[in-house]
C-alpha positions in Angstrom: -28.6 12.8 31.5 -29.8 10.6 29.1 -28.8 12.6 26.0 -25.4 13.5 27.6 -24.5 9.8 27.8 -25.4 9.3 23.9 -23.5 12.1 23.1 -20.5 10.7 25.0 -20.8 7.1 23.7 -21.0 8.9 19.7 -17.7 11.1 19.9 -16.0 8.6 21.6 -17.3 5.7 19.0 -16.3 8.3 16.4 -13.0 9.3 17.0 -12.0 5.1 18.1 -12.5 4.7 14.9 -10.5 6.9 13.1 -8.1 5.1 10.6 -4.7 5.3 12.0 -2.3 7.7 9.5 1.1 5.7 9.2 4.3 7.1 8.7 7.6 6.1 8.1 8.5 2.1 8.5 4.8 1.5 8.8 4.3 3.0 5.0 6.8 1.4 3.3 6.1 -1.7 4.6 2.8 -1.0 3.8 2.9 -0.3 0.2 5.5 -3.2 -0.7 3.1 -5.6 1.2 0.0 -4.4 -1.5 2.3 -4.1 -4.2 3.1 -7.8 -3.2 -0.3 -8.4 -2.8 -1.1 -6.8 -5.9 1.9 -9.1 -8.2 0.5 -12.4 -6.3 -2.7 -11.7 -8.3 -1.5 -11.0 -11.7 -0.9 -14.6 -13.2 2.9 -14.6 -14.0 3.1 -18.4 -14.6 6.7 -19.6 -13.1 8.2 -16.1 -12.2 8.4 -15.0 -8.3 8.5 -11.6 -6.6 10.5 -9.9 -4.1 10.2 -6.6 -3.6 13.4 -5.1 -2.1 13.0 -1.2 -2.2 10.2 1.2 -2.2 10.6 4.7 -3.1 7.2 7.1 -2.9 6.0 10.2 -2.9 2.3 11.2 -1.3 0.1 13.5 -4.0 -2.1 15.0 -2.1 -4.3 16.0 -4.6 -5.5 12.8 -6.1 -4.8 11.0 -2.5 -2.6 8.8 -4.0 1.3 7.6 -3.6 3.5 7.7 -7.0 5.6 4.7 -5.9 9.3 3.0 -7.8 9.6 -0.4 -7.0 13.0 -2.4 -6.2 11.8 -5.9 -7.5 14.0 -9.3 -7.7 12.6 -11.6 -10.3 13.4 -15.3 -10.4 12.2 -17.3 -13.4 12.9 -21.4 -13.7 17.1 -21.0 -13.5 17.2 -16.9 -14.8 16.7 -13.9 -11.9 16.8 -10.2 -13.0 16.5 -6.7 -10.5 14.4 -4.6 -12.2 12.0 -0.9 -11.6 8.0 -1.7 -11.6 6.4 2.5 -10.9 2.5 2.0 -9.9 0.5 4.7 -8.4 -1.3 3.4 -5.1 -4.3 4.8 -3.7 -4.6 6.3 -0.2 -6.6 3.4 1.6 -4.2 1.1 0.1 -7.0 -1.0 -1.9 -6.2 0.1 -6.0 -3.1 -0.3 -7.7 -2.0 1.2 -11.0 1.1 0.0 -12.9 2.6 2.5 -15.1 5.8 2.3 -17.5 
């Protein structure tokens, strides 16, 4: 009987600890948040970034998201809208920007 309770406890624990799979607007928001955090880490004195839109494609082989962000950048009295491209890992910890 003790083994049955132990087995059930492990099954419940393993199913409860699975990471939630994001999709739709939750995934878009998480990608925007991840890119915003990355842009805040890299020093850009006096430049403010605001991410407006994201287009993404999941790459199942490497477990990454290929993303294209529409970004508003403001520097002193100037502002512009630009496109930034990046690859974000499936766990949202690694961001690699490219041109």
